[in-house]
Phi, psi and omega in degrees: 000128180272124180258134175271152175289149179303130179087351181282135180256138179289151175296129186276082178238041187299321180294317178299316179295316180300315179297320179296315179299314184295316189263334185250343183242010174224153177261096182254128182292154176299326179298315180293323178295321179290327175299314179297318181295317179295321178299315179298318182290319186271327185261345177049244186299329180288348179296349176298343179283353174298131174294146183298147179300309181295324178297315180295323177294322178294314180296319178300318179298316180298317180295319179295315181295334178277359183054040184292144178238334187221129182216172179231135172237124176255107183103098187262321187055239181260014165090012183293311181293323178298319178297320179298315178297314184297333179301329184251001174283147177294169183302330178261018178284166182218129170242116174274109186256119190246128177204171179243357184258113175288325181298309182292320183286346172296322175297315180303311185300324180298314183282327175301317180294316180299324180281351179075027180240005185299334179288347179267350187245123175255107182276129177240113180267074179212171176295147184300314181296326179297312182293317180297320178294323176297319178295318181292336179295339176261112183302333181293340181278338181292139180058036185236343183270142183277329182203162174212151179230121178256116179211046185248209181298123190296326183292343179259005178310309181297328179294332180278334193304299185296324178300315181294318180300321178296327182280333181288143174283159170303131186092353180288161186240132171249127178249125183243121185271158172065031184279356169268330173053060178056029180084354182295336186296339181277350183270112184300321181295318179293324178298337182263317192255334180275125189299312182293313180299318182294324181284328173295315179297324181296318181292325176296316178296321178302315181292318183293334182257006183266115182289351179281348189225167166240146186211153171207159180238138177241147180273075179241128187054242181258023179099128179229118175262128184248123183242126181247118179284128181291000000 
């Protein structure tokens, strides 16, 4: 372990380090890199909604280690995280990918097909609560999903939580994105008065106080809360 001297500041090369980790210390397919590049070019400022490369690799690893076969994604954007999950699902696996943007998901569908995983992904262009309620209406769906990823509209995070927990099997994993929220989560006033920050904090509190689950948060990308259903 390298110890810094008291008062010594590290060289601020975080972007350089992040790029090195993403591109040199992970095996990222050319298809996924081109998906990210097209997203940046076409979506410009909105491309910030892309899930982090290292985060997706970590989530993919968790899903693979769980031998997951069936999952739910709330918030698809241009499909990078869905493609990452689909890479490790078995040939008969299923990811129900939920979004409301036909424009953004057209990019996703192109790369899913090129990667040969489109048959594993069922895209639903509807509101998240609508799709979750439809799934819950079938008793066979309850306690049947291996994992879920929430990365959709932040103000509805708490509305998705209990629905997803009901759908997850015992031992299933819920991954919640953006729970650091650009550092805003540490600001007490924002946790109370800012609508998005307050709802992100609320879903974290729901998980932390839910006796059905165990949970922890890691400072990866913009924060990832991992919830394990008992």
